[in-house]
N, C-alpha and C positions, 0 to 999 in steps of 0.2 A: 744552223744548217750543220754545227757540231755533233747534235744530238743524234743527227742520220750517221754521222761518220762512226759515232761511236760502237751503235747500235749492227752498223755492218763491218764492224771492225769486228765486234767480240763473237759476232756468226762467222767468217771468214777466216779465224785464229781457231774458231771449236774445230770447225771444218777439217783443218790441219791438222792438228792436234790429235783429232780423231783416225785421220792415217796414220801418222809415227807410231799411234798408241797401235792400229790394226798390225801395219806391216815389221812394225818394230817388238813392238811389245805382248801378243799376240799367247794366247795357250799353246804348249804343244799339240803337235796332230795326236789321234790317240784310234783307238780300234773301235770307241763307239761316234757311229756317224749318224747321222740321220735317212731314217728309207728311204726315200730320195729328196740328195741333195740338188739333180741339176731343177727338180717340180718347186723347190721353194724360192732358189736362184729366178726364174720364171717370175714367180709370183709375186717376188717381193721388183722387180727389176722393171713389170708390169708398171705394179701402182707405184714404184717412183718414177716413172715416163708420166704417166699421168699424173702427179707435182708438179713435176717441174715443167710441163701443158701448162696445168693453171697457173703459176707462177710467172712466168710467160705471160698469161691472158691479165692475170692481174696487173700486172708491169704496165703491159700496153694500155691499158682502161683509164690506167689513174694513176699514169708519171707518162704525162705526155704538154705538150703547147697548151692546147687549149683547157686542161683541166687547170693546168700555172695561171693562164688569164684568167678564166672562170674566178679562182683565187682571189686575184691581183685586184679582179673589178668589184668584187665584193666587201674586200678592204676598201678601194676609194668610196664606195655606195655610202659605208657606214662612217667614213671617220674623213672626213673633211680636212683633217690637219695635214702637214709637210710631212710625207713617208719616209722621207730621203734620211732624216734626219737620226742616228744612230743611238741609241735607247739598250738600257744593259739590262738583259733578265734575272730572271730568279737568282742566277749561279753569277751572274757578274759581267756573263759572255758579249760582247760587240755585235749588234745584228738589229738590223733597221727593219722598222716595223710590217714592213711588205713580206721579209724576209720569215720573217716570225707568221706568218699568214698563210702564206707557201709551204711555208716546213710542217703549221697544222694541218695542210688536206692533202699532204704526201706519206707525212713517215708511217701513218697505219697501214696502207697499201704499201708499201715498201717493206718495211718489216716487215708483212706478213709475208712479200715476194720471196724475202733473205730465210723466214726458218723454212717455207716449203724446199728451198736448197736445202737446210740444214738437215732437216728432218730425211731426205735420201740421204745424204752422207750418213747418220746416225742408223738408218735401213742396213747400209753396205757396214759400219760396224758392228752394227747386232751380230748379221748372219755371217760376217768372219767371224766371231767368237763362237759362234752357236755352231758353224762345220766346222771352227779348226781349224781354218785353211785363212792363210793373209793375202793372195789373190783376192780371195772375193770380194773386200774393199773397195778397187780398182775401178770397178765399173759404176759404180755406185760416187764413188770419193770423188774421184775426177771429175764427172761431169755440175755435180752439185759446189764444188771448188770455181771452176769456171763459169758458171753461172752466175754465180756471187760476185767473181771478177766482173764480170760483164755489165752487170747489174749495180757496182759501185754510184752513190749518189754522186750525180753532180753540180757542182756545188757553181761552176765557171757561167754552166748553162744555164741555171737559175739566174745565176745575177746577171746574165745579158738576159734574157727572159723582160726582167724588171725593169733594168734599165730602160732597153724599147719600149717599153710600157710607160716608163715615166714621162721619155720623149715626145712617144706620142698621145698623152694625155696632160700633157701641162701646158 
């Protein structure tokens, strides 16, 4: 589960750093402003709202108890050995084979949902730089950051499902 946490931490820290850069290091305001800044903000805002909705949909569809239970059952069907023995993976990190099986099933959908959240923060940063208005980042960066906080990986939840699965199938 450590790779999930590392990817999540990288994405949430990037959103935070973009916010600091947008609010503290933004270029000074100038007289050159695009013809329709409100139109740009609305267009970027609409697209960003769609990205956040897609992110939430992906998470709901691919990161739920049913999907995790399917991964556990598939692992059990393929491997008749005791799945609770901790093993070292290629990087030397201790994990059980069941945790690895679940991680493989949910890693890509979770990473994709986080990437969509981060894209919204990037839109806000790009727009704040283009319009030379620091505050423009906030309506993009804050929702993206909050969604990343809400979408953090829950190792405790996954481990409780694995424990329940083991108890039901032993």
